[in-house]
N, C-alpha and C positions, 0 to 999 in steps of 0.2 A: 191828829195822830202824833205820838211822841217820836222824836228822833232817836237814833241808837244811843246817843250820849245822854238822853234824858231817862233812859230805862233804869230801874232800880235792880232788876234781876241781873246777876253776873253771868256773862257768857264765857263758857269754857269750850275750847276747841277740842274736838274728838277725832283722833286719827292716829296713824302709825307711820306715815310717810315723813321721813326726816325733814325734807325740804318744805313740805306743807306745814309741819309742826312749827318750824322756825319762822316761816312766813307769818303764821298766825300769832306766834309769840311776840313778834315785833309790833303787832297792832295794839294800840292803847285800849281798845274796847275788849280785848281778850284778857280775862282776869285769871285764867288757869287752863290746864290741859289735862286730858284723860286719854287713855288707850286701853286696849284689852287684847287677849291672845288671838281672838278671831281677826281683828284688824291687822295685827302683826303678821299673822299667817298669810293673809291676803297679799301683803306686799313682799312676801318672801323672806322675812326675818327668821334666821335659824338660831342665832345666839342671843337669847333673851337678855342675859346680864350685860353683855357687851353693848347691845343697842341701848338699853336703859341708861347705863353709865355714860355713854357717849352723849345722849340727849341731856342728861343732868349736868354734864360739864359745861353745857351751853345755856341751860335754863336753870337758874338758881334762885330767882326772885319771884316766881309764880308757882302756885300749887300744881303738882302733877301726880296723877294716880296711875299705879301699876298693879296688875292683878296677879294673885296666886293662881297656880294651875294644877294643883293636886286635887284628888277626890278624897284623900284621907286627912282627917282633921289634925292629927299630929304633924304630918308633913306640911299641911297648910300653915300651921303655926311656925314651923321652922322657916319656911319660905317667907312668911310675913315679917319675921324678925330680921331676916337678911335684907329684904327689900327696904324695910324701914331704915336700915342702917346706911342706905345710900345717900340720904340727904334730909335736911330739916324740912324741905318743902315737899317731901314725898308722903302721899297718902296710899295706904295699902288697900286694894280692892278685895273684899271677901264676899263671895256669893252667899245669898241668904240661906241656901241649903246646898248639900252636895247632890250628886246625881241619884242617890238613893232616897232623896227627899227628907234627909235628916237635917234638922235645924242647925245652923251655924252659931246660934246665940251663945252656947257655952264657950265656944272658941272666941267669939267676939268679946265676951266678958273677960276672958283670960288675957287677951291682947290689950284691951283697954287698961287693965291693971298694970301692964308693962309700959304704959304711956305711948302705945302705938296709935298714930292717927289713922283712922279707918275710913274707907268708902265702901259701905255695905251695898252690894249691887244685885241686880236682877230681881228687885222687889216689884210685886204687882198687886198686892192686896193691902187693905188698911190694917188687917190683923198682923201682917208681916211688919208693917211700919211700927205698930204699937209694940210688938215683941222686941224689935231692934232698939227702939228708943228706951225701953225699960232696962236694957243692959249697957247702954252707952253711958260714958261718964259725963257729968255736967262740967268737968274741968278739962277734958281733952277734946280738941276740935275734931269733928267728924262730919261725914257726908252720908245722907240716906238717899240712895239713888233709886227712884221709882221709874220704871220703864213705861212712861206715858204713851210713847209712840206705839209700842207693842200692844198696850191695852187698846188703843184706838184701832189697831189692825183687826181686833176681834169683833169690832162693831160697837164696843162700849165707848161712851164719851168719857175721856179721862179727866176732864176739867173738874167735875164734882168730887171725884176721888182725890185729886191733887189738892183741891181746896181744903178737904178734911185733913189731908196729910199735913198741910201747913199748920193747922190747929194743933195736931198731935205733937209736932215738933216744938211748939211754944213752951212745952214743959222742960225742954233742954236747950238753954241759950247757946251752947257750944256746938249744937248739931245744926246742919244746914240741909235743906231739902233740894235734891237735884231732879229736875225734869229731864229724864234721859230718853234717848232714841227719838228725838223729834222728827216729824215727817215733812214739815214745811216751815217757812219763815214765820207764818202766823203764830206758830207755837211759842215763839219768843215773846210775843206781845200777850198771849194768853197767860204764859207763866208769870210775866210781870204783873198783869192785872190781878191775879189771885194772891200775890205776895210770895211766890216761890223764890227761893234764894238764888238758885243757880239753874242754868240750862246748858246741857252739853250739845254742841252743834258740829256737824261735819263740815268740811270745807266746801262741799257741793252746795250746801244750804247757805253758808256764810257768803258765798260769791253773789248771792241774790240781795245782799244788803244795800247795794246801790239802787235797788228798785223801791226801797222804802219811801212812801209818800209820792211815788211817781204818778203823774196825771193819767187817769184811766182812759180818757179819750185818746191821748197820744199813744198809750200802750196798745189800744185797739188798732190804731193805724199802723203801728210798728208790726203787729201781728199779721195784718193784711199784706203789708209789704213783704214780710217773710214768706208767706204762702206763695205770693206771686213770683218772687225771686227764685224760690226753690223749684217751682213748676217750670219756669223758664230754663233754669239750669239743667233740669232733667230732660228737657226737650219734649215734653208731653204733647201729644196730638190726639185729637178725636175725629 
């Protein structure tokens, strides 16, 4: 088994808690960061711009992605240009469609023409991957974010789909594939094995990195001890 430093896949920290983001930023194995409106809402952020600019004043040398939050393509474009102006390390997250299921590809094409670095998000099909890659520039860095974890939630194995997505992105050397919404630490190793460029990981999963390569017999004993300790602590009697 590879150690975390031997992996080729780049690990991006996914979150919106300032302390957690900065903690991960200072880890050498974290190569970038991402967030989204849902994560920001969960931690109670109300001023989107102030939060983003505060984080960017502290994180200047690693990629960080912020998402637009309009459902109107013209307003998405305005927001995207504003977000992009916040820093050279900023990637603008654009959902693959709006809530009316209208494709964002025309907008993506316009933004790429204005040299905006994009992170196209919420992708779940190979057709969507192909459509996006077709409008991305071979000269502008970009991310294609496929929600492998959500695909797995439906009962489909995401690995074959992600493997095909890697092949599709070979036509654009400036585009990198993101394995998004992982559900377990194993997904990092799966992403690495198929040649995926990036995986976004929450702090809850990242905290398990200390277990990589841990002896399974010892882990079994640890688990038995945990059950025993918790039963004793609860004062269970039969």
